[in-house]
C-alpha positions in Angstrom: 117.0 85.3 89.5 116.3 87.6 92.5 113.2 89.7 92.4 113.5 92.9 90.5 112.0 96.1 91.8 109.2 97.9 90.0 111.1 101.2 90.5 114.2 100.0 88.7 112.2 98.5 85.8 110.1 101.6 85.3 113.0 104.0 85.7 115.0 102.0 83.2 112.1 102.0 80.8 111.5 105.8 81.2 115.2 106.5 80.6 115.1 104.4 77.5 111.9 106.1 76.4 110.1 102.8 76.4 107.5 101.1 78.7 107.5 98.1 81.0 104.4 95.9 80.8 102.6 95.2 84.1 100.0 92.4 84.1 97.4 91.9 86.8 97.3 88.3 88.1 94.4 86.5 89.9 95.4 82.9 89.9 98.6 80.9 89.8 97.9 80.2 86.2 98.0 84.0 85.6 101.4 84.2 87.3 102.8 81.3 85.3 101.4 82.6 82.0 102.8 86.1 82.5 106.3 84.8 83.3 106.2 82.3 80.4 105.1 85.0 78.0 107.7 87.4 79.2 110.4 84.8 78.9 109.3 84.1 75.4 109.6 87.8 74.6 112.9 88.1 76.5 111.6 91.1 78.4 111.2 92.2 82.0 107.7 92.3 83.5 105.7 93.4 86.5 103.3 91.0 88.3 100.4 93.0 89.8 98.0 91.9 92.5 95.1 94.2 92.9 93.0 94.9 96.0 90.1 93.3 94.1 92.2 90.1 93.6 93.0 90.0 97.3 89.2 90.4 98.0 88.5 87.5 95.7 91.0 85.4 97.7 89.0 85.9 100.8 91.0 89.0 101.8 94.2 87.0 102.1 97.3 88.5 100.4 100.0 86.1 101.3 99.0 82.9 99.4 99.0 84.5 95.9 101.9 86.8 96.8 104.1 84.0 98.0 103.3 81.9 94.9 104.2 84.9 92.7 107.5 85.5 94.5 108.5 81.8 94.2 107.7 81.8 90.5 109.4 85.2 89.9 112.6 84.0 91.6 112.8 81.1 89.1 112.2 83.3 86.0 114.7 83.8 83.3 113.8 87.5 83.0 113.6 90.2 85.6 110.2 90.1 87.4 108.9 92.6 90.0 105.9 92.4 92.3 103.4 95.3 92.6 100.3 95.8 94.8 97.7 97.5 92.6 94.8 99.9 93.3 95.1 99.8 97.1 92.5 101.8 98.9 92.8 100.0 102.3 95.6 101.3 104.6 95.5 97.8 106.2 96.4 96.2 102.9 99.0 98.8 102.2 100.8 97.9 105.4 101.0 94.3 104.4 103.0 95.1 101.2 106.6 95.2 102.5 106.3 91.8 104.3 104.7 90.1 101.3 107.5 90.6 98.7 106.1 93.7 97.0 108.6 96.5 96.0 105.9 98.9 95.0 102.3 99.9 95.5 99.7 101.9 93.6 97.7 103.8 96.2 94.3 104.8 94.9 92.5 107.7 96.4 91.4 109.1 93.1 87.7 108.9 93.9 88.1 111.5 96.5 88.0 115.2 95.8 91.5 116.7 95.0 92.2 117.8 98.6 91.3 114.4 100.0 93.3 112.5 97.3 96.3 114.7 98.0 96.2 114.3 101.7 95.6 110.6 101.7 98.3 110.0 99.0 100.8 112.2 100.7 100.4 110.2 104.0 100.6 106.9 102.1 103.7 108.0 100.2 105.5 109.0 103.4 104.7 105.7 104.9 105.8 103.7 101.8 109.1 105.6 101.4 110.0 105.1 105.0 109.9 101.3 104.2 111.6 101.4 100.8 108.5 101.1 98.7 108.1 102.8 95.3 104.6 104.4 95.1 102.3 105.2 92.2 99.1 107.2 92.5 96.2 108.3 90.3 94.9 111.7 89.4 91.7 112.1 87.4 89.4 109.1 87.2 90.2 106.3 84.8 87.0 104.6 85.6 85.6 101.1 85.0 86.6 99.6 88.3 84.2 97.3 90.2 81.7 97.4 87.3 81.2 101.2 87.4 81.1 102.9 84.0 84.0 105.2 83.0 83.3 108.9 83.3 82.3 110.8 80.2 85.4 112.2 78.5 84.2 115.7 79.2 83.0 115.2 82.8 84.8 117.3 85.4 87.7 115.3 86.9 87.6 112.6 84.2 90.9 113.7 82.7 94.1 114.6 84.4 94.9 118.3 84.4 98.6 119.0 83.8 98.9 121.9 86.2 97.1 120.0 88.9 99.2 117.0 88.3 102.4 119.0 88.7 101.1 120.3 92.0 100.0 116.8 93.1 103.3 115.2 92.4 105.3 117.9 94.1 103.1 117.9 97.2 102.7 114.1 97.6 106.2 112.9 96.6 104.9 110.0 94.6 107.3 108.1 92.3 104.9 107.7 89.3 101.5 108.9 88.3 98.6 107.0 86.6 97.0 109.5 84.3 93.4 109.6 82.9 93.7 110.2 79.1 90.8 108.2 77.7 91.3 104.6 78.7 89.0 102.7 81.1 89.4 99.5 83.2 87.7 96.3 82.3 87.0 97.1 78.6 86.3 93.9 76.6 86.5 95.8 73.3 89.6 97.6 72.1 87.9 100.9 71.2 89.4 103.4 73.7 90.6 106.6 72.0 93.4 108.2 73.9 93.9 112.0 74.1 97.5 112.0 72.9 97.6 115.8 73.1 96.8 115.8 76.7 99.3 113.0 77.3 102.0 115.2 75.7 101.2 118.1 78.0 101.3 115.8 81.0 104.7 114.4 79.9 106.0 117.9 79.5 104.6 119.0 82.9 106.0 116.1 85.0 109.3 114.6 85.8 108.0 111.3 87.2 107.1 108.3 85.0 103.6 108.2 83.7 101.4 105.0 83.9 98.5 104.0 81.6 95.7 102.0 83.3 92.9 100.3 81.4 95.3 99.4 78.5 93.3 96.2 77.5 90.8 98.5 75.8 93.4 100.4 73.8 94.2 99.3 70.2 97.8 98.3 69.4 98.5 101.6 67.6 97.1 103.5 70.5 99.5 101.7 72.9 102.4 102.4 70.6 101.5 106.1 70.4 101.1 106.3 74.2 104.6 104.9 74.8 106.0 107.3 72.3 104.1 110.1 74.1 105.6 109.4 77.5 103.9 106.3 79.1 106.6 104.2 80.9 104.4 101.6 82.6 101.4 99.9 80.8 98.9 98.1 83.0 97.1 95.1 81.4 94.5 92.9 83.1 91.3 92.2 81.2 93.1 91.1 78.0 94.5 88.1 79.9 91.0 87.2 81.2 89.6 87.4 77.7 92.3 85.1 76.4 91.9 82.6 79.3 88.1 82.5 79.2 87.9 82.2 75.5 90.3 79.3 75.4 88.6 77.5 78.2 85.2 78.0 76.7 86.3 76.6 73.4 87.9 73.6 75.0 84.8 72.7 77.1 82.5 73.3 74.2 84.5 70.9 72.1 84.9 68.4 75.0 81.7 68.6 77.1 82.8 65.4 78.9 86.0 66.9 80.3 86.3 67.2 84.0 90.0 67.3 84.7 90.6 71.0 85.5 94.3 70.6 84.6 93.3 70.2 81.0 91.3 73.3 80.5 93.3 75.4 82.9 96.4 74.5 81.0 94.8 75.6 77.8 93.8 78.9 79.4 97.3 79.4 80.7 98.8 78.8 77.3 96.4 81.4 75.8 97.3 84.0 78.3 101.0 83.4 77.8 100.6 83.9 74.1 98.8 87.2 74.7 101.5 88.4 77.1 104.2 87.8 74.4 102.0 89.5 71.8 101.5 92.6 74.0 105.2 92.8 74.9 106.1 92.6 71.2 103.7 95.5 70.5 105.3 97.6 73.3 108.9 96.7 72.3 110.7 99.5 70.4 107.7 101.6 69.6 109.9 104.2 67.9 111.4 107.5 69.2 109.5 109.9 71.2 109.1 113.4 69.9 
């Protein structure tokens, strides 16, 4: 089917008081696993390519993006393509021509005034080209191997009043909020501040996004969707599934050299995890 757009999927989820899952992809096996898992669950999905993934692919966006588009167009469920955690304006400008309907522009490391100015400029440019744009306020942390900020550190959590001002002045379409999760967690021990999430949901009219969701237990994800999250980003959980399956395969078969064998096992493990996560996020119950 034709590519869906991230904006339509997130808007539909927000209206239904549910959340659309968004999975970060690095290889073609990731792309195929996400689509297979979403088809098994019968649910729409967002494929996300991060700036880090582009850097891993020698700075070239198009090879993975074109593969993702080709796979998405053959999917039995709606699939959208999203460019994630973009800090480079050069990369931002490649998004429209590479099949992306949306971008997450990340200036969250800057002080508030700098984040606001950079994001406002990026949003104006994106909207002129029909792109849906997400931004981040507060610092979710954990990117590029850096530790997450302490829960009580200044700027670690998103302030509702500041968020209202930020959204109004930048014109972004969605906001990634810092409520206790962190990127790249390999344990599911993150404790979300659901009270803060409720205040953010009450303060804002744009959909809210949860980053670092791999570190959040299932019950925390369900509560987050009930509390107002409309897009749930997952990356590390897929890498854990893939690496664990490949490690087990090669440990049991040290003579194996055909990469199709162990990559296939890794792809299947990721697809199962995609289906499992979507099932967790499906129908989490009514929001208060």
